[in-house]
C-alpha positions as CSV (number, residue, x, y, z in Angstrom):
1,M,102.8,-4.9,90.9
2,I,103.9,-1.3,90.3
3,K,104.3,-0.8,86.4
4,S,107.3,1.9,86.9
5,R,109.0,3.8,88.9
6,R,107.2,6.8,88.2
7,E,104.2,5.2,89.7
8,F,106.5,3.7,92.0
9,V,107.4,6.9,93.9
10,K,103.9,8.5,93.8
11,I,103.1,5.2,96.0
12,G,102.4,8.3,98.9
13,S,102.3,7.6,102.6
14,A,99.7,4.7,102.5
15,A,102.4,2.2,101.7
16,A,104.3,3.0,105.3
17,A,101.2,3.4,107.5
18,G,101.7,7.5,107.6
19,T,105.1,6.9,108.8
20,I,106.8,9.5,106.4
21,I,109.9,10.8,106.9
22,S,111.9,13.3,104.6
23,N,115.2,11.8,102.6
24,N,116.8,15.1,104.0
25,N,116.3,14.7,107.4
26,V,117.1,11.5,108.2
27,F,120.1,12.3,110.0
28,A,119.3,16.4,110.4
29,G,120.7,17.4,113.9
30,N,120.9,21.1,115.0
31,S,123.5,22.2,112.3
32,S,125.3,20.4,109.5
33,K,128.2,19.8,111.8
34,E,126.1,17.1,113.7
35,R,124.8,15.3,110.8
36,I,126.3,11.3,111.1
37,K,127.2,8.9,108.7
38,P,124.4,8.0,106.2
39,L,121.7,5.1,107.6
40,C,122.2,2.7,104.7
41,V,120.3,-0.3,103.4
42,F,121.8,-3.6,102.6
43,T,120.4,-3.9,98.9
44,K,120.4,-7.7,98.7
45,C,116.5,-7.3,99.2
46,L,116.4,-5.0,96.1
47,Q,118.3,-7.1,93.5
48,F,115.0,-6.8,91.3
49,I,115.0,-3.4,90.3
50,D,117.4,-1.4,88.3
51,F,120.0,1.4,90.3
52,E,117.9,4.0,89.2
53,E,114.4,2.4,90.8
54,L,116.9,1.6,93.9
55,G,117.8,4.8,94.4
56,E,114.4,6.1,94.3
57,T,113.3,3.5,96.6
58,L,115.7,4.1,99.1
59,A,115.0,8.2,99.4
60,F,111.2,7.4,99.5
61,A,111.7,5.1,102.3
62,G,113.9,7.9,103.9
63,F,117.3,6.2,103.8
64,E,120.7,7.9,102.5
65,G,123.2,5.5,101.5
66,A,123.4,1.7,99.9
67,D,125.3,-1.2,101.1
68,L,125.7,-2.7,97.9
69,P,126.3,-6.4,97.2
70,V,129.5,-6.9,94.7
71,R,129.5,-10.4,94.8
72,P,128.7,-13.4,93.0
73,G,124.4,-13.6,92.8
74,G,124.8,-9.4,93.7
75,S,123.8,-6.6,92.1
76,I,127.3,-6.0,90.7
77,A,129.3,-9.4,89.4
78,P,133.0,-8.8,90.7
79,D,134.6,-9.1,87.5
80,R,132.4,-6.3,86.0
81,I,133.0,-4.0,88.8
82,K,135.5,-1.8,87.1
83,T,132.5,-0.7,84.7
84,E,129.2,-1.4,86.9
85,L,129.9,0.4,90.1
86,P,130.6,4.1,88.7
87,K,127.3,3.6,87.1
88,A,125.6,2.3,89.9
89,I,127.0,5.6,92.1
90,E,125.7,7.6,89.6
91,A,122.4,6.3,89.1
92,L,121.7,6.6,92.9
93,K,123.0,10.1,93.1
94,K,120.1,11.1,90.9
95,S,118.1,10.4,94.1
96,G,120.8,11.6,96.6
97,I,121.6,8.2,97.7
98,T,125.0,7.9,98.3
99,V,127.2,4.7,98.6
100,P,129.8,4.5,101.4
101,M,130.0,1.0,101.8
102,I,129.6,-2.3,100.2
103,V,129.7,-6.2,100.5
104,T,131.8,-8.5,98.8
105,S,133.0,-11.8,99.0
106,I,136.7,-11.2,99.6
107,N,138.5,-13.8,101.8
108,N,141.6,-14.6,99.4
109,P,144.2,-12.3,99.3
110,D,145.5,-14.2,96.5
111,D,142.3,-14.3,94.1
112,P,143.0,-12.3,90.7
113,L,139.7,-10.4,91.8
114,T,140.3,-9.3,95.0
115,E,142.6,-6.6,93.9
116,R,140.4,-5.9,91.1
117,V,137.5,-5.3,93.3
118,L,139.6,-3.1,95.6
119,G,141.1,-0.9,93.5
120,A,137.9,-0.5,91.7
121,V,136.2,0.4,95.3
122,S,139.0,2.8,96.0
123,E,139.0,4.4,92.7
124,A,135.0,4.9,93.4
125,G,135.7,6.8,96.8
126,I,134.1,4.3,98.6
127,K,136.0,3.7,102.1
128,Y,134.1,0.8,103.5
129,Y,134.0,-2.9,102.4
130,R,132.8,-6.2,104.2
131,T,134.9,-9.2,103.9
132,G,133.5,-12.8,102.7
133,Y,133.2,-15.0,105.3
134,L,135.8,-17.8,106.6
135,D,134.9,-21.8,107.6
136,Y,136.3,-23.7,110.2
137,D,138.5,-26.7,108.8
138,P,136.9,-29.8,111.0
139,T,140.5,-31.6,110.3
140,K,142.1,-28.9,112.4
141,T,142.0,-27.6,116.0
142,I,140.5,-24.2,116.7
143,Q,143.6,-22.9,117.2
144,E,145.5,-24.2,114.0
145,N,142.4,-22.7,112.1
146,L,142.8,-19.4,113.5
147,D,146.4,-19.0,113.0
148,N,145.8,-19.5,109.4
149,H,143.0,-17.5,109.0
150,K,145.3,-14.9,111.1
151,R,147.6,-14.8,107.8
152,T,144.5,-14.2,105.5
153,F,143.7,-10.8,107.7
154,V,147.2,-9.7,107.9
155,R,147.6,-9.8,104.1
156,L,144.2,-8.4,103.4
157,E,145.6,-5.8,105.8
158,D,148.1,-4.7,103.6
159,L,145.9,-4.6,100.4
160,N,143.7,-2.1,102.5
161,R,146.4,0.2,103.2
162,K,147.3,0.1,99.8
163,Y,144.1,1.3,98.5
164,N,143.0,3.2,101.7
165,L,140.2,1.2,102.6
166,H,139.0,-0.2,105.4
167,G,137.9,-3.8,105.4
168,A,135.2,-5.4,107.8
169,Y,134.3,-9.1,108.8
170,Q,131.0,-9.3,110.1
171,N,130.2,-11.1,112.9
172,H,127.5,-14.0,112.2
173,S,125.6,-16.3,114.2
174,G,126.4,-20.0,113.3
175,V,129.7,-22.2,113.2
176,R,131.8,-20.4,110.8
177,V,134.5,-17.9,111.7
178,G,132.7,-15.2,113.8
179,G,130.1,-16.6,115.5
180,P,131.5,-17.2,118.9
181,V,132.6,-13.0,118.6
182,W,135.4,-14.0,120.7
183,D,137.3,-15.7,118.0
184,L,137.5,-12.4,116.0
185,Y,139.6,-11.0,118.6
186,W,142.5,-13.3,117.9
187,L,142.4,-12.5,114.1
188,V,142.3,-8.6,114.4
189,R,144.0,-7.6,117.8
190,D,147.6,-7.0,115.6
191,C,145.6,-5.2,113.0
192,D,145.6,-1.5,112.2
193,P,142.2,-0.6,113.4
194,A,142.1,2.1,110.6
195,F,142.5,-0.6,107.5
196,L,140.9,-4.0,109.1
197,G,138.2,-4.7,111.5
198,I,134.6,-5.6,112.0
199,Q,131.4,-5.1,111.1
200,Y,129.5,-5.4,114.3
201,D,126.1,-7.0,113.9
202,F,124.1,-6.7,116.9
203,C,121.5,-9.4,116.0
204,H,123.9,-12.1,115.6
205,A,126.3,-10.7,118.6
206,I,123.0,-11.5,120.6
207,C,121.6,-14.9,118.9
208,E,125.2,-15.7,120.1
209,G,126.1,-13.7,123.4
210,S,122.5,-13.9,124.8
211,I,123.1,-11.3,128.3
212,S,126.7,-11.7,127.7
213,W,127.0,-10.3,124.4
214,P,128.4,-6.6,125.8
215,L,131.8,-8.2,126.9
216,G,132.6,-9.3,123.3
217,M,131.7,-5.9,121.8
218,K,133.9,-4.7,124.4
219,L,136.8,-6.8,123.2
220,L,136.3,-5.9,119.7
221,A,135.2,-2.4,120.0
222,P,138.6,-0.8,118.8
223,W,138.1,-2.6,115.1
224,I,134.8,-1.7,115.0
225,K,133.9,0.9,112.2
226,T,130.4,0.1,110.9
227,I,127.8,-2.0,112.3
228,D,124.5,-4.2,111.2
229,I,120.8,-3.4,112.0
230,K,118.1,-6.1,112.4
231,D,115.9,-8.0,114.5
232,F,115.2,-11.4,115.4
233,L,113.2,-14.2,117.5
234,W,113.7,-17.4,118.5
235,S,111.0,-19.4,117.0
236,K,110.1,-23.4,117.3
237,V,110.1,-25.0,113.9
238,N,108.8,-29.1,114.0
239,D,110.3,-29.3,117.4
240,K,113.5,-27.3,117.0
241,W,114.3,-23.6,117.9
242,K,115.4,-21.4,115.1
243,I,115.8,-17.5,114.4
244,T,113.3,-15.7,113.0
245,Y,114.1,-12.4,111.7
246,V,111.0,-9.9,112.1
247,P,111.0,-5.8,111.6
248,L,112.6,-3.6,113.5
249,G,111.2,-3.4,117.1
250,E,109.3,-6.5,117.0
251,G,112.3,-9.3,118.0
252,M,114.4,-9.4,121.1
253,V,117.4,-6.9,120.1
254,D,117.2,-4.3,122.8
255,F,118.4,-1.6,120.6
256,D,118.4,1.1,123.4
257,D,121.0,-1.2,125.1
258,C,122.9,-1.5,121.7
259,L,123.1,2.2,121.2
260,K,124.3,3.0,124.5
261,Q,127.3,0.8,123.3
262,Y,127.5,2.4,119.9
263,I,127.7,5.9,121.7
264,K,130.1,4.5,124.6
265,Y,132.7,3.2,121.7
266,N,132.1,6.2,119.5
267,I,131.7,4.3,116.7
268,S,132.4,6.3,113.5
269,G,131.2,4.3,110.2
270,P,128.3,4.1,108.3
271,I,125.1,1.6,109.8
272,S,123.6,-0.9,107.7
273,V,120.2,-1.4,108.0
274,H,119.2,-5.6,106.5
275,F,116.0,-6.7,105.7
276,E,116.2,-10.6,106.4
277,Y,112.4,-11.0,107.4
278,D,109.5,-12.2,104.6
279,L,109.9,-10.0,101.8
280,G,108.2,-12.4,99.6
281,G,111.5,-13.7,98.7
282,A,113.1,-10.3,98.2
283,E,115.3,-10.8,101.2
284,S,117.0,-13.8,100.0
285,G,118.1,-11.7,96.9
286,K,115.3,-13.5,94.3
287,T,114.8,-11.0,91.2
288,N,110.9,-11.9,91.0
289,P,110.0,-11.5,94.7
290,N,106.1,-12.3,95.2
291,M,105.9,-9.7,97.2
292,S,104.7,-6.2,95.8
293,R,107.0,-3.4,95.1
294,R,104.5,-0.8,97.1
295,E,104.7,-3.4,100.0
296,I,108.5,-3.8,99.9
297,A,108.7,0.0,100.1
298,G,106.5,0.1,103.2
299,H,108.7,-2.3,105.4
300,L,111.8,-0.4,104.6
301,K,109.9,3.0,104.8
302,N,108.0,1.7,108.5
303,D,112.1,0.2,109.9
304,C,113.8,3.4,108.9
305,H,111.2,5.5,111.0
306,W,111.6,3.4,113.4
307,F,115.1,2.9,113.6
308,S,115.7,7.1,113.0
309,E,112.9,7.7,116.2
310,K,115.2,5.5,117.9
311,L,118.6,7.3,117.0
312,K,117.0,10.5,118.1
313,S,115.4,9.5,121.5
314,H,119.7,8.5,122.4
315,K,120.6,12.1,121.0
316,I,122.4,10.5,118.0
317,I,120.9,12.6,115.7
């Protein structure tokens, strides 16, 4: 393990097998006007270091932004957001890292913490947040579930308008709301895309939609402002097929196709890269991972370089 952040910053190119990319050039186009939204990391995988080290780590890896978990078990507890979020932003700023988006557990407009969190996010100048997940009640029909959740979406939209925020629900593989992707249309179709929409996850959409996923994206496109990036394979474990997350470019996600859709629908919000493959437990938010900071930093740098090159190939940067 690296003993200090100064040692960590001096890791050098060996950590990333030569894939150095300057933080200032991640989104460098021919002019400042061509720079697009920051490429962020969903920092659940780095909850074992403080915010100053986090900033240095992200800058070293070539990222420009942090997508902070502000939820129970995250980097910032929701009931401490008013004091802790500004501190985190200032610490990250030392390394040139911005915080354009956060991840929350917000899924209940009546929870006293909901407005407290949204107010603090707005005061901090952050525009985008991800909501918490919603479940299907097995005792009710699908339509009854959607009708109930629709009321939640409408009320969250009102709160987002009050605080001038964009709240986004992430589509995620599985049997929760948003797994099929199509169900989200029923929830957002009457919502103002400026205040409530979808944080579109290509990986999970492909897990569930196989080759038909572009249809679901087309349906939801007006409400997609932010996107999530990760890769996966189907692996057989104990005679059962399961999703296995892998480094970018090693899995089943066709990022060329994904970026064509991204361009087609003119998506405008920040991009969040997720690290959910094996990082010694860090990928699950553990504070005592058994993988060194050097190795974790190398993985971040490699994925940043790989995806940045992919963005360049599509003339997005």
